[in-house]
Every structure is written in structure tokens, then in C-alpha cells.
C-alpha positions as CSV (number, residue, x, y, z in Angstrom):
1,M,76.1,86.0,74.5
2,T,72.4,86.6,73.8
3,E,70.6,89.9,73.3
4,A,69.0,89.5,76.7
5,D,72.4,88.9,78.3
6,L,73.8,92.1,76.8
7,K,70.7,94.2,77.8
8,A,71.0,92.9,81.3
9,T,74.7,93.8,81.5
10,I,74.1,97.3,80.1
11,Q,71.4,97.9,82.7
12,A,73.4,96.4,85.5
13,S,76.2,98.8,84.8
14,G,74.0,101.9,84.7
15,G,73.2,102.2,81.0
16,G,69.9,103.7,79.9
17,C,67.5,102.6,77.2
18,C,69.1,104.9,74.6
19,T,72.4,103.1,75.1
20,L,70.9,100.1,73.4
21,D,70.7,101.8,70.0
22,S,73.9,100.1,68.8
23,G,73.5,97.1,71.0
24,Q,72.9,94.6,68.1
25,A,76.1,95.7,66.3
26,L,78.1,95.3,69.6
27,L,76.5,91.9,70.1
28,E,77.7,90.8,66.7
29,K,81.2,91.8,67.6
30,I,81.0,89.9,70.9
31,N,79.8,86.8,69.2
32,R,82.7,87.0,66.7
33,L,85.1,87.2,69.6
34,E,83.5,84.2,71.3
35,A,83.7,82.2,68.0
36,A,87.4,83.1,67.8
37,D,87.9,81.1,71.0
38,A,90.5,83.4,72.6
39,Y,88.4,86.1,74.4
40,A,86.3,84.2,76.9
41,L,87.8,86.2,79.8
42,L,87.1,89.5,78.1
43,V,83.4,88.5,77.5
44,T,83.2,87.3,81.1
45,Q,84.6,90.6,82.4
46,L,82.3,92.6,80.2
47,Q,79.3,90.7,81.6
48,S,80.4,91.2,85.2
49,A,80.8,95.0,84.9
50,K,78.8,96.8,87.5
51,E,79.5,100.5,86.9
52,P,79.6,102.6,83.7
53,G,83.4,103.2,83.6
54,D,84.3,99.5,83.8
55,F,81.6,98.6,81.2
56,R,82.7,101.2,78.7
57,G,86.3,100.2,79.1
58,R,85.4,96.6,78.3
59,V,83.4,97.8,75.3
60,L,86.4,99.6,74.0
61,E,88.4,96.3,74.3
62,V,85.7,94.5,72.4
63,N,85.7,97.0,69.5
64,F,89.5,97.0,69.4
65,A,89.8,93.2,69.5
66,D,87.2,92.9,66.7
67,L,89.4,94.8,64.3
68,F,92.1,92.1,64.7
69,V,89.6,89.3,64.5
70,G,88.2,90.8,61.3
71,Q,91.7,90.6,59.8
72,G,92.3,87.0,61.0
73,V,94.9,88.2,63.5
74,R,95.0,86.7,67.0
75,L,95.5,88.8,70.1
76,R,96.3,87.3,73.5
77,Y,94.1,88.8,76.2
78,D,95.4,89.4,79.7
79,A,99.0,88.7,78.7
80,K,101.3,87.7,81.5
81,R,104.7,89.3,81.8
82,G,105.9,87.8,85.1
83,M,104.6,90.8,87.1
84,S,101.8,90.8,89.6
85,G,99.3,92.2,87.0
86,D,98.5,91.4,83.4
87,V,98.6,93.6,80.3
88,D,95.3,93.8,78.3
89,F,96.6,92.5,75.0
90,C,99.6,91.0,73.3
91,W,100.0,91.1,69.5
92,H,102.7,88.7,68.2
93,F,104.1,90.5,65.1
94,N,107.1,88.9,63.4
95,D,109.6,88.4,66.2
96,D,108.1,91.2,68.3
97,H,105.6,90.9,71.1
98,V,103.6,94.1,71.1
99,F,102.0,94.6,74.6
100,I,99.0,97.0,74.7
101,E,97.4,98.3,77.9
102,M,94.2,100.2,77.3
103,K,92.2,103.1,78.9
104,L,89.1,105.0,77.9
105,L,89.5,108.6,79.1
106,G,86.1,110.2,79.5
107,Q,85.1,113.9,79.7
108,D,85.6,115.4,83.1
109,Q,82.6,115.5,85.4
110,K,82.6,119.3,85.7
111,T,82.3,119.8,81.9
112,K,79.6,117.0,81.7
113,E,77.5,118.8,84.4
114,A,77.9,122.2,82.8
115,T,76.8,120.8,79.4
116,A,73.9,119.0,80.9
117,Q,72.8,122.1,82.7
118,Q,72.9,124.2,79.5
119,L,70.9,121.6,77.6
120,N,68.4,121.5,80.3
121,D,68.0,125.3,80.6
122,T,68.2,126.3,77.0
123,G,68.0,123.2,74.8
124,F,71.4,123.9,73.3
125,C,75.0,124.1,74.5
126,S,77.9,126.5,73.7
127,T,81.2,126.1,75.5
128,L,84.4,128.0,74.9
129,I,87.5,126.0,75.7
130,S,90.1,128.7,76.4
131,D,92.9,126.4,77.8
132,D,93.1,122.7,77.2
133,T,96.1,122.2,79.5
134,K,94.1,120.3,82.0
135,D,93.2,117.7,79.4
136,V,96.9,117.3,78.6
137,A,97.4,116.7,82.3
138,R,94.7,114.1,82.3
139,I,96.2,112.3,79.3
140,Q,99.6,112.2,81.0
141,R,98.1,111.1,84.3
142,D,96.5,108.1,82.6
143,I,99.7,107.3,80.5
144,V,101.6,107.1,83.8
145,Q,99.0,105.2,85.7
146,K,98.6,102.6,82.8
147,S,102.4,102.3,82.7
148,S,102.4,100.7,86.1
149,T,105.3,98.4,86.9
150,R,102.7,96.1,88.4
151,K,101.9,95.3,84.8
152,F,105.0,96.3,82.7
153,N,108.4,94.9,83.5
154,P,110.6,98.0,83.7
155,T,113.4,96.1,82.0
156,P,111.8,95.0,78.7
157,E,113.3,92.3,76.5
158,K,114.7,93.3,73.1
159,N,111.7,91.8,71.3
160,W,109.1,93.5,73.4
161,V,107.2,96.7,72.3
162,N,105.3,98.2,75.2
163,L,102.3,100.5,74.3
164,V,99.8,102.3,76.4
165,A,96.6,102.9,74.5
166,I,94.4,105.9,75.5
167,D,91.0,106.6,74.0
168,V,90.9,110.4,74.1
169,S,87.7,110.8,71.9
170,E,85.7,112.6,74.6
171,L,88.1,115.2,75.7
172,Q,87.5,118.9,74.9
173,L,83.9,118.2,74.0
174,R,85.1,115.6,71.5
175,T,87.5,118.0,69.7
176,V,90.8,116.7,70.9
177,D,93.4,116.3,68.2
178,I,96.8,114.8,67.6
179,W,98.6,118.0,68.6
180,D,97.4,117.6,72.2
181,C,98.5,114.0,72.2
182,L,102.0,115.0,70.8
183,L,102.3,117.6,73.5
184,A,101.4,115.1,76.3
185,A,103.8,112.4,75.0
186,R,106.8,114.4,73.5
187,G,106.4,117.9,75.0
188,N,106.9,121.4,73.6
189,E,110.2,120.9,71.8
190,H,108.7,118.2,69.5
191,V,105.5,120.1,69.0
192,R,107.5,123.2,68.0
193,M,108.9,121.3,65.1
194,H,105.5,120.4,63.6
195,C,102.9,122.9,64.7
196,H,102.0,126.5,65.4
197,P,103.5,128.0,68.7
198,A,99.9,128.5,70.0
199,I,99.7,124.8,70.6
200,Q,102.6,124.9,73.0
201,R,102.1,125.0,76.8
202,P,105.2,126.3,78.7
203,A,104.5,124.3,81.9
204,V,104.1,120.9,80.2
205,V,106.9,118.3,80.2
206,G,106.2,115.4,77.9
207,V,106.3,111.9,79.3
208,F,109.0,110.9,76.8
209,E,111.2,113.9,77.2
210,P,114.7,112.9,78.3
211,A,115.7,113.1,81.9
212,G,118.2,115.6,83.1
213,K,117.1,118.6,81.2
214,T,116.9,121.9,83.0
215,L,113.3,122.6,84.1
216,T,111.7,125.8,85.1
217,A,110.0,125.9,88.6
218,E,106.6,125.5,86.9
219,Q,107.8,122.5,84.8
220,A,109.4,120.9,87.9
221,D,106.0,121.2,89.6
222,W,104.3,119.7,86.6
223,V,106.6,116.6,86.6
224,M,106.0,116.1,90.3
225,C,102.3,116.4,90.0
226,Y,101.6,114.5,86.7
227,H,104.4,112.2,86.1
228,G,104.1,110.8,89.5
229,V,107.7,109.7,89.8
230,S,109.4,111.6,92.6
231,D,112.0,109.1,93.6
232,A,115.1,109.0,91.3
233,N,115.3,105.2,91.9
234,T,111.7,104.6,90.7
235,P,111.5,103.7,87.0
236,H,109.9,106.4,84.8
237,P,107.6,105.3,81.9
238,R,110.2,106.8,79.5
239,D,112.5,104.0,80.5
240,Y,110.3,101.1,79.4
241,I,107.2,102.3,77.4
242,H,108.0,102.4,73.7
243,G,105.0,104.5,72.7
244,V,101.5,105.8,73.3
245,L,98.6,104.7,71.0
246,F,96.0,107.4,70.9
247,L,92.6,106.0,69.9
248,F,89.6,107.9,68.4
249,R,86.0,106.7,68.0
250,E,83.6,107.4,65.2
251,P,80.9,108.5,64.9
252,R,81.7,110.8,67.9
253,D,78.1,111.9,68.5
254,R,76.8,108.4,69.1
255,A,79.8,106.1,69.7
256,A,78.5,104.3,72.8
257,L,78.6,100.6,72.1
258,S,79.7,99.8,68.6
259,Y,82.0,102.2,66.7
260,R,84.9,102.5,64.4
261,L,88.3,103.0,65.9
262,S,91.3,104.8,64.4
263,G,94.6,105.5,66.0
264,E,98.0,107.2,66.0
265,V,101.1,106.1,67.8
266,V,103.5,108.6,69.3
267,W,106.8,106.8,69.8
268,N,109.5,107.1,72.5
269,P,112.7,107.8,70.5
270,S,114.9,106.7,73.4
271,L,113.6,103.1,73.1
272,I,112.7,102.5,69.5
273,D,114.3,103.6,66.3
274,D,112.5,104.9,63.2
275,A,113.0,101.7,61.2
276,R,111.6,99.4,63.8
277,A,108.7,101.8,64.6
278,K,107.8,102.1,61.0
279,Q,107.8,98.3,60.6
280,V,105.4,97.8,63.5
281,L,103.2,100.8,62.5
282,T,102.8,99.7,58.9
283,A,101.5,96.3,60.0
284,F,99.4,97.8,62.8
285,H,97.6,100.3,60.4
286,Q,96.7,97.4,58.2
287,I,94.4,96.5,61.1
288,V,93.6,99.7,62.9
289,P,93.2,102.7,60.5
290,R,95.2,105.9,61.0
291,A,93.4,108.8,62.5
292,E,92.8,111.7,60.2
293,F,93.4,115.3,61.4
294,K,93.5,118.7,59.8
295,T,97.0,120.1,59.4
296,C,98.0,122.6,62.1
């Protein structure tokens, strides 16, 4: 890809001139992927993006894949699983096939508009986030949507590890932390073991919480609304997704095109034991650094 090609793609997908600031660094990553001769479809899909969300999602995939290329590790793009859709990436690690489906989760439009209005009116922005429950709901919504059985076989083979990767960098005005992610994936009981009670949200039911537990009326409503599985015969993500990979971009203030990625996996204990999870995670973090957070 040439610089002119990238500029045309950015402009076609709605990007402004300031977006080009890190364009050269992104172009270098794209060219490394092209040289690796395994990502032609990814580059083609990036070039064909016509709206900001699609383009930014493809850019996330480029930055993610470049970490593997930099370590001489080959990913398979658009991995086929015998379903009607394809999973974004497959990493062949030892005897395991680690399948990774990705999503960039942007700041909600209402908060964007309020921030823009304050900046326009006063030149600065000050926003108090009193309740982040809605962002936990958005994380869960995307975990469930990206766990679609159109892509993931609900009966995984023994050597499959299914991961949904969610870039949460923009949530809560870019202040989201691992405790919000733990709450979304594992729920209040798990968070209670590791963090201050203030982090808990009584209505929330984690995606990986076991079925059959007694729920309050509020929790039952939560499951119906955000887990999106109302039929007992419909597979729930807890039945076939082994973990959620939460991704974070740096630098957060200007991470538009080329950026550093770090990540943290929250595992589903009903599908993967500690020994196997540790083996996968140790190898994974040799490629993608662990996210760093303050203790709770």
C-alpha cells in the first residue's frame, strides 16, 4: 500500500486531516503485514472501508496482527470453522488452535456529543461518571454479539480455545479498568474476592457466571436484556467461549491509527482449567504485553 492509498482510504471512511498524524507508522505496519504474505484479505478489507467504525476496527486488526508478525508468529486471518461466518484470527499454539474474534468498542454517542459541546463552549471538559453500569452492559452486549454461533461452533473441539477480544480503551472517557472487565465477564462474586465492594453492581450477572443460580428480579431482567439468550435451548457464550481478551491502546490521547496494544484475558473457568490457561497466557503475553492497572 502506498501513502496515497492510505490517505484516500482514511478520507473515504470519514477521517479528517488530523487523523493522518500517525499515518506513516500505520503504513509501515500494513507493509509489514503485506510482506508477511498472509494478510492480503485484511489489507483489502481495510482499503474498502467506507465508514469510520469499520475502518477503525480494521486498524485495530492491523495493530494486533503486527505484534505477532514482529515476533515471527503467523496468524491465520478469517479462520474458517465450518460455520457460515469466519473468525477474525487463529493462532496455532502448540496443539491448540486459539480463535480470536475482535471488536473495537467506542465511546457512546451521547458522551461524545456532551464532551464536544463543553469543549466548544468553554475550551475544556469536565465530566463526572457517577455510574459506569451502562458501560458494563455495553461490554457484555459486544461479548455476546461477537460470540455468535454464526462464527463460533457451540461445540468446540478439545484443542480449540475460543476468545472474544474487546478493545475497551475509549469507555468512561478512557478511564476503564480491569475491574469493569472482570465484572462484565465473571460478575459480582468474582469481583468481591479481589476488589472493594464499591466496584460491585447488584444488577449485573457476568457472562461466565454458571447457569441455574438464583437471580433477583433485577438480575433476571439484566440477563434477558444483555445476555440476549432467552431460549433455554439456545447456546449461551459460557458454553463455548473460553475467555474474553480485553485490549487497551496507548497512548490513549492520540491512539487513532498506530498504537501500542496491551491486554488481559478473563477466563471462563467452566471451560478451561488454570494450568491450560496459564500455558496459553504465558505464550500470548510474550507477544501482547499485559495491561497495567493500579491495585483496587
